[in-house]
C-alpha positions as CSV (number, residue, x, y, z in Angstrom):
1,M,33.4,-0.7,-38.1
2,L,35.3,1.5,-35.6
3,N,38.3,3.6,-36.5
4,E,41.4,3.4,-34.4
5,F,40.4,6.2,-32.0
6,G,36.9,4.7,-31.5
7,A,38.4,1.3,-30.8
8,Q,40.8,2.7,-28.2
9,M,38.0,4.7,-26.6
10,L,35.8,1.6,-26.5
11,E,38.6,-0.3,-24.8
12,V,39.1,2.4,-22.2
13,V,35.4,2.7,-21.5
14,L,35.1,-1.1,-21.2
15,W,38.0,-1.3,-18.7
16,I,36.5,1.5,-16.6
17,S,33.2,-0.3,-16.6
18,F,34.7,-3.6,-15.7
19,I,36.5,-2.0,-12.7
20,G,33.4,-0.1,-11.6
21,V,31.2,-3.2,-11.7
22,T,33.9,-5.3,-9.9
23,I,34.2,-2.7,-7.1
24,S,30.4,-2.7,-6.8
25,I,30.4,-6.5,-6.4
26,F,33.0,-6.3,-3.7
27,I,31.0,-3.6,-1.8
28,L,27.8,-5.7,-2.2
29,L,29.7,-8.8,-0.8
30,I,30.5,-6.8,2.3
31,R,26.9,-5.7,2.6
32,T,25.8,-9.4,2.2
33,I,28.2,-10.5,5.0
34,I,27.7,-7.7,7.4
35,G,24.0,-7.2,7.0
36,P,22.6,-5.7,9.3
37,T,19.3,-7.3,8.5
38,N,18.2,-10.2,6.3
39,P,16.3,-8.0,3.9
40,D,19.5,-6.0,3.4
41,R,21.3,-9.2,2.6
42,A,18.6,-10.2,0.1
43,V,18.8,-6.8,-1.7
44,A,22.6,-7.1,-1.8
45,L,22.4,-10.6,-3.3
46,D,19.9,-9.4,-5.9
47,A,22.2,-6.5,-6.8
48,I,25.2,-8.9,-7.1
49,G,23.2,-10.9,-9.6
50,I,22.4,-7.8,-11.6
51,N,26.1,-6.9,-11.6
52,M,27.0,-10.4,-12.8
53,M,24.6,-9.8,-15.7
54,A,26.5,-6.5,-16.4
55,L,29.9,-8.3,-16.4
56,V,28.7,-10.9,-18.9
57,G,27.2,-8.1,-21.1
58,L,30.5,-6.1,-20.9
59,Q,32.5,-9.3,-21.8
60,A,30.2,-9.9,-24.8
61,I,30.9,-6.3,-26.0
62,N,34.6,-6.9,-25.3
63,L,34.6,-10.1,-27.4
64,G,32.4,-8.6,-30.1
65,T,29.9,-11.4,-29.9
66,D,26.2,-11.8,-29.3
67,R,26.5,-15.4,-28.1
68,L,26.6,-14.4,-24.5
69,N,23.1,-12.9,-24.6
70,D,21.6,-16.2,-23.7
71,V,23.8,-16.3,-20.6
72,V,22.6,-12.9,-19.5
73,L,19.0,-14.0,-19.9
74,L,19.6,-17.2,-18.0
75,I,21.2,-15.3,-15.1
76,G,18.3,-12.9,-15.1
77,I,15.7,-15.8,-14.9
78,L,17.6,-17.6,-12.1
79,L,18.0,-14.3,-10.3
80,F,14.3,-13.7,-10.5
81,I,13.5,-17.1,-9.1
82,G,16.1,-16.7,-6.4
83,T,14.7,-13.3,-5.4
84,I,11.2,-14.8,-5.1
85,A,12.4,-17.7,-3.0
86,I,14.3,-15.4,-0.7
87,A,11.4,-13.0,-0.3
88,K,9.1,-15.9,0.5
89,F,11.6,-17.3,3.0
90,L,11.9,-13.9,4.7
91,E,8.1,-13.5,4.9
92,K,7.1,-17.0,6.0
93,G,10.2,-18.7,7.2
94,V,9.9,-21.6,4.6
95,I,10.2,-21.7,0.8
96,I,7.9,-24.6,0.1
97,D,4.8,-24.8,2.3
98,R,3.8,-28.4,2.4
99,H,0.7,-27.8,4.7
100,N,-2.2,-26.7,2.6
101,H,-4.7,-24.9,4.9
């Protein structure tokens, strides 16, 4: 259990972390919109997903629960699948290739 100073310090650190991750997401949104290339946009989208995982993790710490860990894992799995799909689209121009050569 945290003493009063530790609890206040945790709250300050959590708020600083929330603000930092939120600023990072907004900067990455600008990178996603502006580009300049599609791989830059893909990397920015991937980083936004990682920051979303961080926000959920910080909220779990803020609430003092471990029930959000499954949400973090789910975001990570979906992020991985999305990254693979974007990489395949950037490489071949299609996600699902229906013509087997």
